[in-house]
C-alpha positions, -999 to 999 in steps of 0.1 A, spaced: 447 -41 -829 450 -67 -855 483 -84 -857 493 -71 -890 487 -35 -879 507 -38 -848 536 -55 -869 535 -26 -894 535 0 -865 566 -16 -850 583 -18 -883 573 19 -894 585 33 -859 619 15 -861 624 27 -894 617 61 -885 644 59 -855 667 42 -877 666 71 -901 663 54 -935 683 25 -929 670 -5 -952 649 -26 -927 625 -53 -931 612 -75 -901 640 -99 -907 667 -78 -910 695 -81 -883 702 -48 -868 740 -54 -868 739 -59 -905 727 -22 -910 751 -8 -882 728 -8 -853 744 -20 -822 729 -30 -789 732 3 -772 715 21 -804 685 -3 -802 674 13 -769 665 45 -790 636 24 -800 618 21 -769 604 57 -764 591 62 -799 575 27 -797 561 30 -765 545 64 -775 530 49 -806 517 20 -787 502 42 -759 482 60 -785 466 28 -791 458 20 -755 490 -4 -752 519 2 -728 551 -22 -732 565 -7 -700 537 -19 -680 543 -55 -692 578 -52 -682 597 -44 -715 622 -16 -708 648 4 -728 672 -21 -718 653 -50 -733 659 -38 -768 696 -45 -763 692 -83 -767 669 -80 -798 684 -89 -831 657 -80 -855 624 -60 -859 607 -92 -860 620 -99 -824 605 -68 -814 573 -74 -832 570 -109 -814 569 -88 -781 536 -70 -789 512 -101 -792 522 -110 -756 512 -76 -744 480 -71 -765 465 -101 -761 461 -100 -723 449 -64 -726 424 -75 -751 410 -101 -731 408 -79 -700 389 -55 -722 364 -79 -733 359 -93 -698 349 -57 -684 329 -49 -713 
């Protein structure tokens, strides 16, 4: 999955959960009224969206609680390359 596609998927999923709040990758969650506890709601929908593409953020150690520390969608996007790259490398080695 190309990085640009992954980044867009993360942003689209967060926007959907945030119910129309004006978010870009660099928007700080607190600026649009999304506190640490509310950020945990991103985990389930994002995990499902990525599972549909063969990636599991939970298996990579990302939990619902991980989202409390994230300050912006770009921080969430940065998690995905670390998850996607090892899986892609493993798939290439097996193929």
